[in-house]
Backbone as XML, in Angstrom:
<?xml version="1.0"?>
<chain id="A" units="angstrom">
  <residue number="1" name="MET">
    <atom name="N" x="4.787" y="21.737" z="13.422"/>
    <atom name="CA" x="3.898" y="21.212" z="12.392"/>
    <atom name="C" x="4.677" y="20.374" z="11.383"/>
  </residue>
  <residue number="2" name="GLU">
    <atom name="N" x="5.906" y="20.761" z="11.111"/>
    <atom name="CA" x="6.713" y="19.999" z="10.158"/>
    <atom name="C" x="6.995" y="18.590" z="10.674"/>
  </residue>
  <residue number="3" name="ASP">
    <atom name="N" x="7.210" y="18.465" z="12.002"/>
    <atom name="CA" x="7.416" y="17.140" z="12.589"/>
    <atom name="C" x="6.181" y="16.265" z="12.377"/>
  </residue>
  <residue number="4" name="TYR">
    <atom name="N" x="5.018" y="16.870" z="12.560"/>
    <atom name="CA" x="3.762" y="16.152" z="12.368"/>
    <atom name="C" x="3.639" y="15.660" z="10.920"/>
  </residue>
  <residue number="5" name="ASN">
    <atom name="N" x="3.942" y="16.531" z="9.959"/>
    <atom name="CA" x="3.866" y="16.154" z="8.552"/>
    <atom name="C" x="4.839" y="15.022" z="8.236"/>
  </residue>
  <residue number="6" name="GLN">
    <atom name="N" x="6.052" y="15.101" z="8.770"/>
    <atom name="CA" x="7.045" y="14.035" z="8.569"/>
    <atom name="C" x="6.541" y="12.722" z="9.147"/>
  </residue>
  <residue number="7" name="PHE">
    <atom name="N" x="5.911" y="12.814" z="10.303"/>
    <atom name="CA" x="5.368" y="11.615" z="10.941"/>
    <atom name="C" x="4.267" y="10.989" z="10.080"/>
  </residue>
  <residue number="8" name="MET">
    <atom name="N" x="3.384" y="11.813" z="9.554"/>
    <atom name="CA" x="2.320" y="11.303" z="8.688"/>
    <atom name="C" x="2.914" y="10.657" z="7.432"/>
  </residue>
  <residue number="9" name="LEU">
    <atom name="N" x="3.948" y="11.262" z="6.892"/>
    <atom name="CA" x="4.623" y="10.681" z="5.724"/>
    <atom name="C" x="5.278" y="9.344" z="6.075"/>
  </residue>
  <residue number="10" name="GLN">
    <atom name="N" x="5.785" y="9.241" z="7.290"/>
    <atom name="CA" x="6.394" y="7.986" z="7.737"/>
    <atom name="C" x="5.334" y="6.882" z="7.826"/>
  </residue>
  <residue number="11" name="ILE">
    <atom name="N" x="4.184" y="7.198" z="8.377"/>
    <atom name="CA" x="3.096" y="6.214" z="8.435"/>
    <atom name="C" x="2.669" y="5.845" z="7.016"/>
  </residue>
  <residue number="12" name="GLY">
    <atom name="N" x="2.550" y="6.848" z="6.158"/>
    <atom name="CA" x="2.172" y="6.604" z="4.767"/>
    <atom name="C" x="3.175" y="5.710" z="4.056"/>
  </residue>
  <residue number="13" name="GLY">
    <atom name="N" x="4.451" y="5.903" z="4.332"/>
    <atom name="CA" x="5.488" y="5.060" z="3.734"/>
    <atom name="C" x="5.361" y="3.615" z="4.170"/>
  </residue>
  <residue number="14" name="TRP">
    <atom name="N" x="5.093" y="3.412" z="5.459"/>
    <atom name="CA" x="4.886" y="2.045" z="5.950"/>
    <atom name="C" x="3.665" y="1.427" z="5.265"/>
  </residue>
  <residue number="15" name="ALA">
    <atom name="N" x="2.595" y="2.193" z="5.152"/>
    <atom name="CA" x="1.359" y="1.693" z="4.543"/>
    <atom name="C" x="1.581" y="1.309" z="3.081"/>
  </residue>
  <residue number="16" name="GLU">
    <atom name="N" x="2.342" y="2.113" z="2.355"/>
    <atom name="CA" x="2.643" y="1.792" z="0.949"/>
    <atom name="C" x="3.468" y="0.514" z="0.847"/>
  </residue>
  <residue number="17" name="GLU">
    <atom name="N" x="4.422" y="0.380" z="1.741"/>
    <atom name="CA" x="5.269" y="-0.814" z="1.732"/>
    <atom name="C" x="4.433" y="-2.066" z="2.012"/>
  </residue>
  <residue number="18" name="LEU">
    <atom name="N" x="3.493" y="-1.969" z="2.952"/>
    <atom name="CA" x="2.619" y="-3.110" z="3.247"/>
    <atom name="C" x="1.734" y="-3.421" z="2.039"/>
  </residue>
  <residue number="19" name="LEU">
    <atom name="N" x="1.250" y="-2.397" z="1.378"/>
    <atom name="CA" x="0.416" y="-2.605" z="0.190"/>
    <atom name="C" x="1.198" y="-3.363" z="-0.884"/>
  </residue>
  <residue number="20" name="LEU">
    <atom name="N" x="2.454" y="-3.003" z="-1.060"/>
    <atom name="CA" x="3.285" y="-3.685" z="-2.066"/>
    <atom name="C" x="3.547" y="-5.137" z="-1.688"/>
  </residue>
  <residue number="21" name="ARG">
    <atom name="N" x="3.710" y="-5.394" z="-0.391"/>
    <atom name="CA" x="3.919" y="-6.778" z="0.070"/>
    <atom name="C" x="2.634" y="-7.580" z="-0.005"/>
  </residue>
  <residue number="22" name="GLY">
    <atom name="N" x="1.547" y="-6.912" z="0.298"/>
    <atom name="CA" x="0.245" y="-7.571" z="0.359"/>
    <atom name="C" x="-0.221" y="-7.644" z="1.800"/>
  </residue>
  <residue number="23" name="ILE">
    <atom name="N" x="-1.475" y="-7.314" z="2.009"/>
    <atom name="CA" x="-2.043" y="-7.296" z="3.360"/>
    <atom name="C" x="-1.877" y="-8.660" z="4.044"/>
  </residue>
  <residue number="24" name="SER">
    <atom name="N" x="-1.974" y="-9.725" z="3.278"/>
    <atom name="CA" x="-1.852" y="-11.064" z="3.868"/>
    <atom name="C" x="-0.448" y="-11.338" z="4.389"/>
  </residue>
  <residue number="25" name="GLN">
    <atom name="N" x="0.512" y="-10.472" z="4.042"/>
    <atom name="CA" x="1.895" y="-10.642" z="4.502"/>
    <atom name="C" x="2.178" y="-9.838" z="5.778"/>
  </residue>
  <residue number="26" name="PHE">
    <atom name="N" x="1.150" y="-9.398" z="6.448"/>
    <atom name="CA" x="1.287" y="-8.658" z="7.701"/>
    <atom name="C" x="1.970" y="-9.561" z="8.722"/>
  </residue>
  <residue number="27" name="THR">
    <atom name="N" x="2.984" y="-9.030" z="9.420"/>
    <atom name="CA" x="3.757" y="-9.832" z="10.368"/>
    <atom name="C" x="3.788" y="-9.163" z="11.744"/>
  </residue>
  <residue number="28" name="LEU">
    <atom name="N" x="4.380" y="-9.867" z="12.693"/>
    <atom name="CA" x="4.556" y="-9.297" z="14.025"/>
    <atom name="C" x="5.522" y="-8.111" z="13.993"/>
  </residue>
  <residue number="29" name="LYS">
    <atom name="N" x="6.397" y="-8.068" z="13.000"/>
    <atom name="CA" x="7.279" y="-6.909" z="12.832"/>
    <atom name="C" x="6.436" y="-5.663" z="12.543"/>
  </residue>
  <residue number="30" name="ASP">
    <atom name="N" x="5.387" y="-5.826" z="11.738"/>
    <atom name="CA" x="4.480" y="-4.712" z="11.455"/>
    <atom name="C" x="3.772" y="-4.254" z="12.733"/>
  </residue>
  <residue number="31" name="VAL">
    <atom name="N" x="3.427" y="-5.190" z="13.580"/>
    <atom name="CA" x="2.814" y="-4.841" z="14.866"/>
    <atom name="C" x="3.773" y="-3.960" z="15.661"/>
  </residue>
  <residue number="32" name="GLY">
    <atom name="N" x="5.053" y="-4.340" z="15.664"/>
    <atom name="CA" x="6.052" y="-3.541" z="16.368"/>
    <atom name="C" x="6.169" y="-2.135" z="15.820"/>
  </residue>
  <residue number="33" name="VAL">
    <atom name="N" x="6.152" y="-2.020" z="14.495"/>
    <atom name="CA" x="6.222" y="-0.697" z="13.861"/>
    <atom name="C" x="5.003" y="0.126" z="14.259"/>
  </residue>
  <residue number="34" name="LEU">
    <atom name="N" x="3.833" y="-0.479" z="14.217"/>
    <atom name="CA" x="2.605" y="0.240" z="14.576"/>
    <atom name="C" x="2.610" y="0.650" z="16.038"/>
  </residue>
  <residue number="35" name="GLU">
    <atom name="N" x="3.172" y="-0.184" z="16.899"/>
    <atom name="CA" x="3.251" y="0.169" z="18.318"/>
    <atom name="C" x="4.171" y="1.379" z="18.522"/>
  </residue>
  <residue number="36" name="GLN">
    <atom name="N" x="5.239" y="1.469" z="17.731"/>
    <atom name="CA" x="6.105" y="2.648" z="17.790"/>
    <atom name="C" x="5.346" y="3.888" z="17.313"/>
  </residue>
  <residue number="37" name="PHE">
    <atom name="N" x="4.593" y="3.729" z="16.230"/>
    <atom name="CA" x="3.764" y="4.831" z="15.741"/>
    <atom name="C" x="2.765" y="5.254" z="16.818"/>
  </residue>
  <residue number="38" name="LEU">
    <atom name="N" x="2.208" y="4.281" z="17.513"/>
    <atom name="CA" x="1.191" y="4.553" z="18.520"/>
    <atom name="C" x="1.735" y="5.454" z="19.632"/>
  </residue>
  <residue number="39" name="ALA">
    <atom name="N" x="2.968" y="5.249" z="20.022"/>
    <atom name="CA" x="3.576" y="6.098" z="21.052"/>
    <atom name="C" x="3.633" y="7.549" z="20.578"/>
  </residue>
  <residue number="40" name="GLU">
    <atom name="N" x="3.996" y="7.739" z="19.330"/>
    <atom name="CA" x="4.061" y="9.090" z="18.767"/>
    <atom name="C" x="2.657" y="9.672" z="18.590"/>
  </residue>
  <residue number="41" name="ILE">
    <atom name="N" x="1.722" y="8.848" z="18.201"/>
    <atom name="CA" x="0.332" y="9.282" z="18.032"/>
    <atom name="C" x="-0.207" y="9.806" z="19.360"/>
  </residue>
  <residue number="42" name="LYS">
    <atom name="N" x="0.118" y="9.111" z="20.443"/>
    <atom name="CA" x="-0.329" y="9.556" z="21.766"/>
    <atom name="C" x="0.319" y="10.887" z="22.129"/>
  </residue>
  <residue number="43" name="ARG">
    <atom name="N" x="1.570" y="11.072" z="21.725"/>
    <atom name="CA" x="2.256" y="12.338" z="22.006"/>
    <atom name="C" x="1.535" y="13.501" z="21.320"/>
  </residue>
  <residue number="44" name="TYR">
    <atom name="N" x="1.061" y="13.269" z="20.112"/>
    <atom name="CA" x="0.324" y="14.299" z="19.375"/>
    <atom name="C" x="-1.148" y="14.387" z="19.796"/>
  </residue>
  <residue number="45" name="GLN">
    <atom name="N" x="-1.590" y="13.479" z="20.649"/>
    <atom name="CA" x="-2.964" y="13.418" z="21.144"/>
    <atom name="C" x="-3.978" y="13.289" z="20.008"/>
  </residue>
  <residue number="46" name="LEU">
    <atom name="N" x="-3.717" y="12.373" z="19.110"/>
    <atom name="CA" x="-4.589" y="12.115" z="17.962"/>
    <atom name="C" x="-5.490" y="10.928" z="18.306"/>
  </residue>
  <residue number="47" name="THR">
    <atom name="N" x="-6.552" y="11.198" z="19.004"/>
    <atom name="CA" x="-7.415" y="10.165" z="19.567"/>
    <atom name="C" x="-7.991" y="9.231" z="18.506"/>
  </residue>
  <residue number="48" name="PHE">
    <atom name="N" x="-8.529" y="9.784" z="17.429"/>
    <atom name="CA" x="-9.146" y="8.947" z="16.394"/>
    <atom name="C" x="-8.093" y="8.076" z="15.706"/>
  </residue>
  <residue number="49" name="LEU">
    <atom name="N" x="-6.932" y="8.655" z="15.412"/>
    <atom name="CA" x="-5.855" y="7.879" z="14.800"/>
    <atom name="C" x="-5.370" y="6.798" z="15.766"/>
  </residue>
  <residue number="50" name="GLU">
    <atom name="N" x="-5.337" y="7.112" z="17.043"/>
    <atom name="CA" x="-4.953" y="6.130" z="18.056"/>
    <atom name="C" x="-5.915" y="4.939" z="18.031"/>
  </residue>
  <residue number="51" name="GLU">
    <atom name="N" x="-7.191" y="5.221" z="17.878"/>
    <atom name="CA" x="-8.194" y="4.155" z="17.812"/>
    <atom name="C" x="-7.978" y="3.289" z="16.572"/>
  </residue>
  <residue number="52" name="ILE">
    <atom name="N" x="-7.768" y="3.923" z="15.434"/>
    <atom name="CA" x="-7.566" y="3.184" z="14.184"/>
    <atom name="C" x="-6.335" y="2.282" z="14.282"/>
  </residue>
  <residue number="53" name="VAL">
    <atom name="N" x="-5.236" y="2.844" z="14.741"/>
    <atom name="CA" x="-3.992" y="2.072" z="14.833"/>
    <atom name="C" x="-4.137" y="0.957" z="15.868"/>
  </residue>
  <residue number="54" name="GLY">
    <atom name="N" x="-4.832" y="1.222" z="16.961"/>
    <atom name="CA" x="-5.068" y="0.183" z="17.966"/>
    <atom name="C" x="-5.829" y="-1.000" z="17.386"/>
  </residue>
  <residue number="55" name="LEU">
    <atom name="N" x="-6.849" y="-0.718" z="16.604"/>
    <atom name="CA" x="-7.617" y="-1.792" z="15.957"/>
    <atom name="C" x="-6.757" y="-2.544" z="14.942"/>
  </residue>
  <residue number="56" name="LEU">
    <atom name="N" x="-5.927" y="-1.819" z="14.221"/>
    <atom name="CA" x="-5.026" y="-2.430" z="13.238"/>
    <atom name="C" x="-4.017" y="-3.334" z="13.933"/>
  </residue>
  <residue number="57" name="ILE">
    <atom name="N" x="-3.491" y="-2.897" z="15.061"/>
    <atom name="CA" x="-2.547" y="-3.713" z="15.828"/>
    <atom name="C" x="-3.218" y="-4.996" z="16.311"/>
  </residue>
  <residue number="58" name="THR">
    <atom name="N" x="-4.401" y="-4.858" z="16.875"/>
    <atom name="CA" x="-5.114" y="-6.023" z="17.418"/>
    <atom name="C" x="-5.397" y="-7.057" z="16.339"/>
  </residue>
  <residue number="59" name="GLU">
    <atom name="N" x="-5.977" y="-6.615" z="15.236"/>
    <atom name="CA" x="-6.323" y="-7.565" z="14.171"/>
    <atom name="C" x="-5.074" y="-8.060" z="13.457"/>
  </residue>
  <residue number="60" name="GLY">
    <atom name="N" x="-4.094" y="-7.198" z="13.303"/>
    <atom name="CA" x="-2.844" y="-7.603" z="12.668"/>
    <atom name="C" x="-2.122" y="-8.673" z="13.457"/>
  </residue>
  <residue number="61" name="ARG">
    <atom name="N" x="-2.109" y="-8.518" z="14.766"/>
    <atom name="CA" x="-1.487" y="-9.531" z="15.627"/>
    <atom name="C" x="-2.219" y="-10.866" z="15.473"/>
  </residue>
  <residue number="62" name="ARG">
    <atom name="N" x="-3.535" y="-10.809" z="15.469"/>
    <atom name="CA" x="-4.330" y="-12.037" z="15.287"/>
    <atom name="C" x="-4.003" y="-12.701" z="13.947"/>
  </residue>
  <residue number="63" name="LEU">
    <atom name="N" x="-3.939" y="-11.891" z="12.896"/>
    <atom name="CA" x="-3.649" y="-12.438" z="11.564"/>
    <atom name="C" x="-2.245" y="-13.032" z="11.518"/>
  </residue>
  <residue number="64" name="ALA">
    <atom name="N" x="-1.269" y="-12.342" z="12.098"/>
    <atom name="CA" x="0.108" y="-12.826" z="12.092"/>
    <atom name="C" x="0.239" y="-14.138" z="12.866"/>
  </residue>
  <residue number="65" name="LEU">
    <atom name="N" x="-0.620" y="-14.320" z="13.856"/>
    <atom name="CA" x="-0.587" y="-15.549" z="14.650"/>
    <atom name="C" x="-1.503" y="-16.635" z="14.089"/>
  </residue>
  <residue number="66" name="GLY">
    <atom name="N" x="-2.162" y="-16.333" z="12.981"/>
    <atom name="CA" x="-2.920" y="-17.361" z="12.277"/>
    <atom name="C" x="-4.402" y="-17.421" z="12.526"/>
  </residue>
  <residue number="67" name="ASN">
    <atom name="N" x="-4.961" y="-16.520" z="13.302"/>
    <atom name="CA" x="-6.405" y="-16.601" z="13.543"/>
    <atom name="C" x="-7.108" y="-15.258" z="13.372"/>
  </residue>
  <residue number="68" name="GLY">
    <atom name="N" x="-6.591" y="-14.433" z="12.466"/>
    <atom name="CA" x="-7.190" y="-13.119" z="12.227"/>
    <atom name="C" x="-8.109" y="-13.108" z="11.031"/>
  </residue>
  <residue number="69" name="ASN">
    <atom name="N" x="-8.757" y="-11.986" z="10.860"/>
    <atom name="CA" x="-9.685" y="-11.782" z="9.756"/>
    <atom name="C" x="-9.043" y="-10.788" z="8.787"/>
  </residue>
  <residue number="70" name="GLU">
    <atom name="N" x="-8.622" y="-11.277" z="7.632"/>
    <atom name="CA" x="-7.923" y="-10.432" z="6.668"/>
    <atom name="C" x="-8.801" y="-9.293" z="6.165"/>
  </residue>
  <residue number="71" name="GLU">
    <atom name="N" x="-10.093" y="-9.533" z="5.995"/>
    <atom name="CA" x="-10.996" y="-8.479" z="5.538"/>
    <atom name="C" x="-11.109" y="-7.362" z="6.571"/>
  </residue>
  <residue number="72" name="LEU">
    <atom name="N" x="-11.154" y="-7.723" z="7.842"/>
    <atom name="CA" x="-11.223" y="-6.737" z="8.905"/>
    <atom name="C" x="-9.918" y="-5.940" z="8.969"/>
  </residue>
  <residue number="73" name="LEU">
    <atom name="N" x="-8.799" y="-6.622" z="8.816"/>
    <atom name="CA" x="-7.507" y="-5.941" z="8.783"/>
    <atom name="C" x="-7.458" y="-4.957" z="7.619"/>
  </residue>
  <residue number="74" name="LEU">
    <atom name="N" x="-7.933" y="-5.381" z="6.470"/>
    <atom name="CA" x="-7.969" y="-4.509" z="5.299"/>
    <atom name="C" x="-8.826" y="-3.270" z="5.556"/>
  </residue>
  <residue number="75" name="SER">
    <atom name="N" x="-9.939" y="-3.446" z="6.226"/>
    <atom name="CA" x="-10.815" y="-2.316" z="6.554"/>
    <atom name="C" x="-10.086" y="-1.310" z="7.447"/>
  </residue>
  <residue number="76" name="HIS">
    <atom name="N" x="-9.412" y="-1.794" z="8.474"/>
    <atom name="CA" x="-8.658" y="-0.909" z="9.366"/>
    <atom name="C" x="-7.502" y="-0.243" z="8.613"/>
  </residue>
  <residue number="77" name="TYR">
    <atom name="N" x="-6.860" y="-1.001" z="7.754"/>
    <atom name="CA" x="-5.760" y="-0.475" z="6.947"/>
    <atom name="C" x="-6.256" y="0.663" z="6.050"/>
  </residue>
  <residue number="78" name="CYS">
    <atom name="N" x="-7.393" y="0.464" z="5.413"/>
    <atom name="CA" x="-7.953" y="1.498" z="4.533"/>
    <atom name="C" x="-8.304" y="2.757" z="5.313"/>
  </residue>
  <residue number="79" name="ARG">
    <atom name="N" x="-8.863" y="2.593" z="6.490"/>
    <atom name="CA" x="-9.165" y="3.759" z="7.331"/>
    <atom name="C" x="-7.887" y="4.509" z="7.680"/>
  </residue>
  <residue number="80" name="LEU">
    <atom name="N" x="-6.826" y="3.775" z="7.996"/>
    <atom name="CA" x="-5.553" y="4.407" z="8.323"/>
    <atom name="C" x="-5.014" y="5.188" z="7.134"/>
  </residue>
  <residue number="81" name="THR">
    <atom name="N" x="-5.007" y="4.572" z="5.963"/>
    <atom name="CA" x="-4.448" y="5.245" z="4.798"/>
    <atom name="C" x="-5.279" y="6.466" z="4.414"/>
  </residue>
  <residue number="82" name="GLN">
    <atom name="N" x="-6.594" y="6.383" z="4.553"/>
    <atom name="CA" x="-7.442" y="7.539" z="4.262"/>
    <atom name="C" x="-7.163" y="8.682" z="5.234"/>
  </residue>
  <residue number="83" name="TYR">
    <atom name="N" x="-6.999" y="8.350" z="6.492"/>
    <atom name="CA" x="-6.697" y="9.367" z="7.501"/>
    <atom name="C" x="-5.381" y="10.059" z="7.175"/>
  </residue>
  <residue number="84" name="VAL">
    <atom name="N" x="-4.368" y="9.263" z="6.864"/>
    <atom name="CA" x="-3.051" y="9.817" z="6.575"/>
    <atom name="C" x="-3.106" y="10.699" z="5.319"/>
  </residue>
  <residue number="85" name="GLN">
    <atom name="N" x="-3.778" y="10.228" z="4.270"/>
    <atom name="CA" x="-3.891" y="11.015" z="3.049"/>
    <atom name="C" x="-4.576" y="12.352" z="3.298"/>
  </residue>
  <residue number="86" name="LEU">
    <atom name="N" x="-5.678" y="12.327" z="4.031"/>
    <atom name="CA" x="-6.395" y="13.573" z="4.332"/>
    <atom name="C" x="-5.542" y="14.495" z="5.182"/>
  </residue>
  <residue number="87" name="SER">
    <atom name="N" x="-4.832" y="13.933" z="6.120"/>
    <atom name="CA" x="-3.982" y="14.730" z="6.985"/>
    <atom name="C" x="-2.875" y="15.428" z="6.177"/>
  </residue>
  <residue number="88" name="ILE">
    <atom name="N" x="-2.276" y="14.711" z="5.252"/>
    <atom name="CA" x="-1.216" y="15.272" z="4.417"/>
    <atom name="C" x="-1.787" y="16.357" z="3.511"/>
  </residue>
  <residue number="89" name="GLN">
    <atom name="N" x="-2.966" y="16.114" z="2.932"/>
    <atom name="CA" x="-3.601" y="17.106" z="2.069"/>
    <atom name="C" x="-3.956" y="18.372" z="2.840"/>
  </residue>
  <residue number="90" name="GLU">
    <atom name="N" x="-4.478" y="18.197" z="4.046"/>
    <atom name="CA" x="-4.889" y="19.357" z="4.864"/>
    <atom name="C" x="-3.701" y="20.225" z="5.237"/>
  </residue>
  <residue number="91" name="SER">
    <atom name="N" x="-2.565" y="19.603" z="5.455"/>
    <atom name="CA" x="-1.402" y="20.371" z="5.912"/>
    <atom name="C" x="-0.606" y="20.997" z="4.763"/>
  </residue>
  <residue number="92" name="SER">
    <atom name="N" x="-0.953" y="20.630" z="3.540"/>
    <atom name="CA" x="-0.232" y="21.180" z="2.374"/>
    <atom name="C" x="-0.763" y="22.542" z="1.975"/>
  </residue>
</chain>
């Protein structure tokens, strides 16, 4: 369980860093980070989180390549941060 909590904190740290940079500054490097998270998410069998991160990766890649929807990315980002916050609260 401690590994899971550390993992959630790691996702939360990435999310905070992106917030400080600004959602419009989402890059392909962020896609890579999310893809690494996705592998761990699958290991924990977190289906709903896998869906959220998958949508974030898809829209983030589009935005980084110049044809994405920033509002849609923000929506997926907010869902991710809410999930992580609730997960951290539940485990405390």
